TORKOL-4160 file (C-alpha; in steps of 0.2 Angstrom, whole numbers, padded with zeros to 4 digits, m for minus):
305
<pt num="1" X="0029" Y="0010" Z="m0035"/>
<pt num="2" X="0036" Y="0014" Z="m0018"/>
<pt num="3" X="0021" Y="0015" Z="m0005"/>
<pt num="4" X="0033" Y="0026" Z="0006"/>
<pt num="5" X="0031" Y="0040" Z="m0008"/>
<pt num="6" X="0012" Y="0040" Z="m0002"/>
<pt num="7" X="0011" Y="0034" Z="0016"/>
<pt num="8" X="0018" Y="0040" Z="0032"/>
<pt num="9" X="0017" Y="0029" Z="0047"/>
<pt num="10" X="0022" Y="0036" Z="0064"/>
<pt num="11" X="0037" Y="0026" Z="0070"/>
<pt num="12" X="0028" Y="0020" Z="0086"/>
<pt num="13" X="0015" Y="0013" Z="0075"/>
<pt num="14" X="0026" Y="0006" Z="0062"/>
<pt num="15" X="0037" Y="m0003" Z="0075"/>
<pt num="16" X="0021" Y="m0009" Z="0085"/>
<pt num="17" X="0014" Y="m0017" Z="0069"/>
<pt num="18" X="0031" Y="m0025" Z="0065"/>
<pt num="19" X="0033" Y="m0032" Z="0082"/>
<pt num="20" X="0015" Y="m0039" Z="0081"/>
<pt num="21" X="0009" Y="m0028" Z="0095"/>
<pt num="22" X="m0009" Y="m0022" Z="0096"/>
<pt num="23" X="m0014" Y="m0006" Z="0087"/>
<pt num="24" X="m0031" Y="0002" Z="0084"/>
<pt num="25" X="m0034" Y="0013" Z="0069"/>
<pt num="26" X="m0045" Y="0028" Z="0071"/>
<pt num="27" X="m0054" Y="0039" Z="0059"/>
<pt num="28" X="m0054" Y="0057" Z="0057"/>
<pt num="29" X="m0071" Y="0062" Z="0049"/>
<pt num="30" X="m0079" Y="0061" Z="0066"/>
<pt num="31" X="m0067" Y="0075" Z="0071"/>
<pt num="32" X="m0068" Y="0087" Z="0056"/>
<pt num="33" X="m0087" Y="0083" Z="0051"/>
<pt num="34" X="m0095" Y="0075" Z="0066"/>
<pt num="35" X="m0091" Y="0086" Z="0082"/>
<pt num="36" X="m0089" Y="0105" Z="0086"/>
<pt num="37" X="m0072" Y="0113" Z="0090"/>
<pt num="38" X="m0065" Y="0112" Z="0103"/>
<pt num="39" X="m0074" Y="0097" Z="0110"/>
<pt num="40" X="m0068" Y="0087" Z="0096"/>
<pt num="41" X="m0050" Y="0090" Z="0101"/>
<pt num="42" X="m0053" Y="0085" Z="0119"/>
<pt num="43" X="m0063" Y="0069" Z="0112"/>
<pt num="44" X="m0048" Y="0064" Z="0100"/>
<pt num="45" X="m0036" Y="0065" Z="0114"/>
<pt num="46" X="m0047" Y="0055" Z="0126"/>
<pt num="47" X="m0051" Y="0042" Z="0112"/>
<pt num="48" X="m0032" Y="0039" Z="0109"/>
<pt num="49" X="m0029" Y="0038" Z="0128"/>
<pt num="50" X="m0043" Y="0025" Z="0131"/>
<pt num="51" X="m0034" Y="0014" Z="0118"/>
<pt num="52" X="m0018" Y="0016" Z="0126"/>
<pt num="53" X="m0026" Y="0012" Z="0144"/>
<pt num="54" X="m0032" Y="m0004" Z="0136"/>
<pt num="55" X="m0016" Y="m0010" Z="0130"/>
<pt num="56" X="m0015" Y="m0005" Z="0112"/>
<pt num="57" X="m0007" Y="0009" Z="0102"/>
<pt num="58" X="m0019" Y="0022" Z="0094"/>
<pt num="59" X="m0017" Y="0027" Z="0076"/>
<pt num="60" X="m0028" Y="0041" Z="0070"/>
<pt num="61" X="m0028" Y="0043" Z="0050"/>
<pt num="62" X="m0030" Y="0057" Z="0038"/>
<pt num="63" X="m0023" Y="0064" Z="0022"/>
<pt num="64" X="m0013" Y="0080" Z="0024"/>
<pt num="65" X="m0005" Y="0089" Z="0009"/>
<pt num="66" X="m0008" Y="0073" Z="m0001"/>
<pt num="67" X="0001" Y="0062" Z="0010"/>
<pt num="68" X="m0008" Y="0047" Z="0019"/>
<pt num="69" X="m0005" Y="0048" Z="0037"/>
<pt num="70" X="m0007" Y="0034" Z="0050"/>
<pt num="71" X="m0004" Y="0042" Z="0067"/>
<pt num="72" X="m0006" Y="0060" Z="0069"/>
<pt num="73" X="0005" Y="0072" Z="0079"/>
<pt num="74" X="m0003" Y="0086" Z="0091"/>
<pt num="75" X="m0002" Y="0099" Z="0077"/>
<pt num="76" X="m0010" Y="0087" Z="0064"/>
<pt num="77" X="m0024" Y="0082" Z="0076"/>
<pt num="78" X="m0029" Y="0100" Z="0080"/>
<pt num="79" X="m0028" Y="0104" Z="0061"/>
<pt num="80" X="m0042" Y="0089" Z="0058"/>
<pt num="81" X="m0052" Y="0096" Z="0073"/>
<pt num="82" X="m0052" Y="0114" Z="0067"/>
<pt num="83" X="m0059" Y="0107" Z="0051"/>
<pt num="84" X="m0054" Y="0122" Z="0040"/>
<pt num="85" X="m0052" Y="0117" Z="0022"/>
<pt num="86" X="m0052" Y="0098" Z="0027"/>
<pt num="87" X="m0063" Y="0088" Z="0015"/>
<pt num="88" X="m0071" Y="0071" Z="0018"/>
<pt num="89" X="m0062" Y="0058" Z="0010"/>
<pt num="90" X="m0069" Y="0041" Z="0004"/>
<pt num="91" X="m0060" Y="0028" Z="m0007"/>
<pt num="92" X="m0065" Y="0036" Z="m0023"/>
<pt num="93" X="m0057" Y="0052" Z="m0017"/>
<pt num="94" X="m0040" Y="0046" Z="m0012"/>
<pt num="95" X="m0031" Y="0046" Z="m0029"/>
<pt num="96" X="m0037" Y="0065" Z="m0032"/>
<pt num="97" X="m0032" Y="0070" Z="m0014"/>
<pt num="98" X="m0015" Y="0063" Z="m0017"/>
<pt num="99" X="m0012" Y="0070" Z="m0034"/>
<pt num="100" X="m0018" Y="0087" Z="m0030"/>
<pt num="101" X="m0009" Y="0088" Z="m0013"/>
<pt num="102" X="m0025" Y="0091" Z="m0003"/>
<pt num="103" X="m0030" Y="0089" Z="0015"/>
<pt num="104" X="m0045" Y="0077" Z="0021"/>
<pt num="105" X="m0052" Y="0067" Z="0035"/>
<pt num="106" X="m0054" Y="0049" Z="0033"/>
<pt num="107" X="m0072" Y="0040" Z="0032"/>
<pt num="108" X="m0073" Y="0022" Z="0038"/>
<pt num="109" X="m0070" Y="0016" Z="0021"/>
<pt num="110" X="m0054" Y="0026" Z="0019"/>
<pt num="111" X="m0047" Y="0023" Z="0037"/>
<pt num="112" X="m0050" Y="0004" Z="0033"/>
<pt num="113" X="m0039" Y="0006" Z="0017"/>
<pt num="114" X="m0025" Y="0016" Z="0027"/>
<pt num="115" X="m0026" Y="0004" Z="0041"/>
<pt num="116" X="m0024" Y="m0011" Z="0029"/>
<pt num="117" X="m0009" Y="m0002" Z="0020"/>
<pt num="118" X="m0001" Y="0000" Z="0037"/>
<pt num="119" X="m0004" Y="m0018" Z="0043"/>
<pt num="120" X="m0017" Y="m0013" Z="0056"/>
<pt num="121" X="m0031" Y="m0026" Z="0059"/>
<pt num="122" X="m0043" Y="m0017" Z="0071"/>
<pt num="123" X="m0052" Y="m0001" Z="0069"/>
<pt num="124" X="m0064" Y="0008" Z="0081"/>
<pt num="125" X="m0077" Y="0020" Z="0074"/>
<pt num="126" X="m0094" Y="0027" Z="0080"/>
<pt num="127" X="m0107" Y="0020" Z="0068"/>
<pt num="128" X="m0104" Y="0013" Z="0050"/>
<pt num="129" X="m0113" Y="0021" Z="0034"/>
<pt num="130" X="m0124" Y="0009" Z="0025"/>
<pt num="131" X="m0139" Y="0008" Z="0014"/>
<pt num="132" X="m0149" Y="0024" Z="0015"/>
<pt num="133" X="m0168" Y="0025" Z="0016"/>
<pt num="134" X="m0175" Y="0025" Z="m0002"/>
<pt num="135" X="m0159" Y="0018" Z="m0008"/>
<pt num="136" X="m0170" Y="0008" Z="m0021"/>
<pt num="137" X="m0173" Y="0024" Z="m0030"/>
<pt num="138" X="m0158" Y="0034" Z="m0026"/>
<pt num="139" X="m0144" Y="0021" Z="m0026"/>
<pt num="140" X="m0138" Y="0029" Z="m0010"/>
<pt num="141" X="m0127" Y="0016" Z="m0002"/>
<pt num="142" X="m0111" Y="0020" Z="0008"/>
<pt num="143" X="m0094" Y="0015" Z="0002"/>
<pt num="144" X="m0091" Y="0008" Z="0019"/>
<pt num="145" X="m0101" Y="m0008" Z="0014"/>
<pt num="146" X="m0089" Y="m0012" Z="m0001"/>
<pt num="147" X="m0075" Y="m0008" Z="0009"/>
<pt num="148" X="m0079" Y="m0021" Z="0022"/>
<pt num="149" X="m0082" Y="m0033" Z="0008"/>
<pt num="150" X="m0064" Y="m0031" Z="0001"/>
<pt num="151" X="m0052" Y="m0024" Z="0015"/>
<pt num="152" X="m0046" Y="m0036" Z="0029"/>
<pt num="153" X="m0050" Y="m0025" Z="0044"/>
<pt num="154" X="m0062" Y="m0028" Z="0059"/>
<pt num="155" X="m0073" Y="m0013" Z="0062"/>
<pt num="156" X="m0079" Y="m0011" Z="0080"/>
<pt num="157" X="m0095" Y="0001" Z="0080"/>
<pt num="158" X="m0111" Y="0005" Z="0088"/>
<pt num="159" X="m0120" Y="m0003" Z="0074"/>
<pt num="160" X="m0126" Y="0007" Z="0059"/>
<pt num="161" X="m0132" Y="0025" Z="0061"/>
<pt num="162" X="m0151" Y="0026" Z="0064"/>
<pt num="163" X="m0154" Y="0037" Z="0049"/>
<pt num="164" X="m0151" Y="0022" Z="0037"/>
<pt num="165" X="m0161" Y="0007" Z="0032"/>
<pt num="166" X="m0153" Y="m0005" Z="0045"/>
<pt num="167" X="m0162" Y="m0020" Z="0038"/>
<pt num="168" X="m0156" Y="m0017" Z="0020"/>
<pt num="169" X="m0139" Y="m0013" Z="0026"/>
<pt num="170" X="m0138" Y="m0030" Z="0035"/>
<pt num="171" X="m0144" Y="m0039" Z="0019"/>
<pt num="172" X="m0131" Y="m0030" Z="0008"/>
<pt num="173" X="m0117" Y="m0036" Z="0021"/>
<pt num="174" X="m0124" Y="m0053" Z="0020"/>
<pt num="175" X="m0123" Y="m0053" Z="0001"/>
<pt num="176" X="m0105" Y="m0047" Z="0002"/>
<pt num="177" X="m0100" Y="m0061" Z="0013"/>
<pt num="178" X="m0096" Y="m0050" Z="0029"/>
<pt num="179" X="m0098" Y="m0058" Z="0046"/>
<pt num="180" X="m0108" Y="m0047" Z="0058"/>
<pt num="181" X="m0104" Y="m0051" Z="0076"/>
<pt num="182" X="m0112" Y="m0043" Z="0091"/>
<pt num="183" X="m0102" Y="m0040" Z="0106"/>
<pt num="184" X="m0111" Y="m0049" Z="0120"/>
<pt num="185" X="m0128" Y="m0046" Z="0111"/>
<pt num="186" X="m0138" Y="m0055" Z="0099"/>
<pt num="187" X="m0147" Y="m0039" Z="0093"/>
<pt num="188" X="m0138" Y="m0028" Z="0080"/>
<pt num="189" X="m0136" Y="m0011" Z="0090"/>
<pt num="190" X="m0143" Y="0005" Z="0081"/>
<pt num="191" X="m0130" Y="0019" Z="0086"/>
<pt num="192" X="m0139" Y="0029" Z="0099"/>
<pt num="193" X="m0150" Y="0014" Z="0104"/>
<pt num="194" X="m0144" Y="m0004" Z="0110"/>
<pt num="195" X="m0156" Y="m0013" Z="0099"/>
<pt num="196" X="m0162" Y="m0012" Z="0081"/>
<pt num="197" X="m0174" Y="m0027" Z="0080"/>
<pt num="198" X="m0162" Y="m0036" Z="0069"/>
<pt num="199" X="m0150" Y="m0050" Z="0073"/>
<pt num="200" X="m0132" Y="m0053" Z="0071"/>
<pt num="201" X="m0123" Y="m0068" Z="0063"/>
<pt num="202" X="m0115" Y="m0073" Z="0080"/>
<pt num="203" X="m0115" Y="m0066" Z="0098"/>
<pt num="204" X="m0097" Y="m0065" Z="0103"/>
<pt num="205" X="m0095" Y="m0069" Z="0122"/>
<pt num="206" X="m0080" Y="m0057" Z="0123"/>
<pt num="207" X="m0066" Y="m0050" Z="0114"/>
<pt num="208" X="m0056" Y="m0067" Z="0113"/>
<pt num="209" X="m0071" Y="m0075" Z="0105"/>
<pt num="210" X="m0072" Y="m0062" Z="0092"/>
<pt num="211" X="m0053" Y="m0062" Z="0089"/>
<pt num="212" X="m0054" Y="m0081" Z="0085"/>
<pt num="213" X="m0067" Y="m0076" Z="0072"/>
<pt num="214" X="m0055" Y="m0064" Z="0064"/>
<pt num="215" X="m0041" Y="m0076" Z="0064"/>
<pt num="216" X="m0052" Y="m0090" Z="0056"/>
<pt num="217" X="m0057" Y="m0079" Z="0043"/>
<pt num="218" X="m0040" Y="m0072" Z="0038"/>
<pt num="219" X="m0031" Y="m0089" Z="0040"/>
<pt num="220" X="m0043" Y="m0096" Z="0027"/>
<pt num="221" X="m0038" Y="m0082" Z="0015"/>
<pt num="222" X="m0056" Y="m0075" Z="0014"/>
<pt num="223" X="m0057" Y="m0058" Z="0008"/>
<pt num="224" X="m0063" Y="m0043" Z="0017"/>
<pt num="225" X="m0067" Y="m0038" Z="0035"/>
<pt num="226" X="m0078" Y="m0042" Z="0050"/>
<pt num="227" X="m0091" Y="m0029" Z="0057"/>
<pt num="228" X="m0093" Y="m0030" Z="0076"/>
<pt num="229" X="m0109" Y="m0022" Z="0083"/>
<pt num="230" X="m0104" Y="m0015" Z="0101"/>
<pt num="231" X="m0120" Y="m0008" Z="0110"/>
<pt num="232" X="m0118" Y="0010" Z="0118"/>
<pt num="233" X="m0118" Y="0007" Z="0137"/>
<pt num="234" X="m0135" Y="0006" Z="0145"/>
<pt num="235" X="m0134" Y="0021" Z="0155"/>
<pt num="236" X="m0131" Y="0032" Z="0139"/>
<pt num="237" X="m0143" Y="0024" Z="0127"/>
<pt num="238" X="m0158" Y="0033" Z="0120"/>
<pt num="239" X="m0176" Y="0027" Z="0118"/>
<pt num="240" X="m0178" Y="0019" Z="0101"/>
<pt num="241" X="m0195" Y="0025" Z="0097"/>
<pt num="242" X="m0191" Y="0043" Z="0103"/>
<pt num="243" X="m0175" Y="0043" Z="0092"/>
<pt num="244" X="m0185" Y="0036" Z="0077"/>
<pt num="245" X="m0197" Y="0050" Z="0078"/>
<pt num="246" X="m0182" Y="0063" Z="0080"/>
<pt num="247" X="m0174" Y="0055" Z="0064"/>
<pt num="248" X="m0190" Y="0055" Z="0053"/>
<pt num="249" X="m0191" Y="0075" Z="0057"/>
<pt num="250" X="m0172" Y="0077" Z="0052"/>
<pt num="251" X="m0176" Y="0067" Z="0036"/>
<pt num="252" X="m0191" Y="0078" Z="0032"/>
<pt num="253" X="m0180" Y="0094" Z="0035"/>
<pt num="254" X="m0165" Y="0087" Z="0024"/>
<pt num="255" X="m0178" Y="0084" Z="0010"/>
<pt num="256" X="m0185" Y="0101" Z="0012"/>
<pt num="257" X="m0168" Y="0109" Z="0010"/>
<pt num="258" X="m0163" Y="0098" Z="m0004"/>
<pt num="259" X="m0149" Y="0090" Z="0004"/>
<pt num="260" X="m0141" Y="0075" Z="m0005"/>
<pt num="261" X="m0126" Y="0064" Z="m0006"/>
<pt num="262" X="m0111" Y="0065" Z="0006"/>
<pt num="263" X="m0119" Y="0081" Z="0014"/>
<pt num="264" X="m0134" Y="0071" Z="0020"/>
<pt num="265" X="m0125" Y="0062" Z="0035"/>
<pt num="266" X="m0117" Y="0078" Z="0043"/>
<pt num="267" X="m0133" Y="0088" Z="0040"/>
<pt num="268" X="m0144" Y="0075" Z="0049"/>
<pt num="269" X="m0132" Y="0072" Z="0063"/>
<pt num="270" X="m0132" Y="0091" Z="0067"/>
<pt num="271" X="m0151" Y="0092" Z="0067"/>
<pt num="272" X="m0152" Y="0076" Z="0078"/>
<pt num="273" X="m0141" Y="0085" Z="0091"/>
<pt num="274" X="m0152" Y="0100" Z="0090"/>
<pt num="275" X="m0169" Y="0091" Z="0091"/>
<pt num="276" X="m0162" Y="0080" Z="0106"/>
<pt num="277" X="m0155" Y="0096" Z="0116"/>
<pt num="278" X="m0137" Y="0089" Z="0114"/>
<pt num="279" X="m0142" Y="0072" Z="0121"/>
<pt num="280" X="m0138" Y="0063" Z="0105"/>
<pt num="281" X="m0120" Y="0071" Z="0105"/>
<pt num="282" X="m0117" Y="0065" Z="0124"/>
<pt num="283" X="m0122" Y="0048" Z="0118"/>
<pt num="284" X="m0111" Y="0049" Z="0103"/>
<pt num="285" X="m0096" Y="0053" Z="0113"/>
<pt num="286" X="m0100" Y="0038" Z="0125"/>
<pt num="287" X="m0102" Y="0025" Z="0112"/>
<pt num="288" X="m0086" Y="0030" Z="0103"/>
<pt num="289" X="m0076" Y="0029" Z="0119"/>
<pt num="290" X="m0084" Y="0012" Z="0123"/>
<pt num="291" X="m0079" Y="0006" Z="0105"/>
<pt num="292" X="m0061" Y="0012" Z="0107"/>
<pt num="293" X="m0060" Y="0002" Z="0123"/>
<pt num="294" X="m0068" Y="m0014" Z="0115"/>
<pt num="295" X="m0057" Y="m0012" Z="0100"/>
<pt num="296" X="m0041" Y="m0010" Z="0110"/>
<pt num="297" X="m0046" Y="m0027" Z="0120"/>
<pt num="298" X="m0050" Y="m0035" Z="0104"/>
<pt num="299" X="m0032" Y="m0030" Z="0096"/>
<pt num="300" X="m0024" Y="m0037" Z="0112"/>
<pt num="301" X="m0032" Y="m0053" Z="0111"/>
<pt num="302" X="m0030" Y="m0054" Z="0092"/>
<pt num="303" X="m0011" Y="m0051" Z="0094"/>
<pt num="304" X="m0009" Y="m0065" Z="0106"/>
<pt num="305" X="m0017" Y="m0077" Z="0094"/>
């Protein structure tokens, strides 16, 4: 099997990885399924620029006509942002997408896989998926958590999305042996909010401190990734109680409309934007920019080690 038959890496990214330079992977589901056109294209370009401004090379991932792409050109980025006929792709979907030459956007799980195949160790996203509320009966648990258990990529995020059961998500990660770090915080962030009421395994003082944890883990040959919770900047954070009420309202709507499975998250996020009068979208943008900045600095520190 020749991986090159399936995987295309932009030359700039390929040579950066080969030379041990810092690279940051970026997902595309946030573009195709998480934000409206054309703001998403503006966001995609800005996030890549933030990674560059902080010393690393950006690598947005996607599946285009059955080919795994690490790094997208302008035309491909626009294709993802327009989202027409773009499917949402997790681990289980990858072989089907390749075999049938389809086009899709990568979730946290599939971005981690593509990053790992390309030799990239750091990935910036918005928030991770996790254990859904009521999962003890529905078994609705995001594939992101299994990926963190198995794939050696550090994921910088603003915590878990508030629509999830954050306590159970952290319990699951503990069972899977995934270290959960807080970037300058002892409290695991809750996406729109800086605190969830749940602790982290270790509060990293800065990006170098976190990079040393990554190096130690992978030098020991320990399987899987590391989750780094990076709180949304203070001035963009939303009130925890207010957001909890908004999310409860959105969950009731989803139940009433019979929304299930992979359609749940996009449905809830869209309703949350509506219920907060667009405030949640503004926060979503800012936390993603902040994560890109921290991930780039982390990649720089890790490359020096």
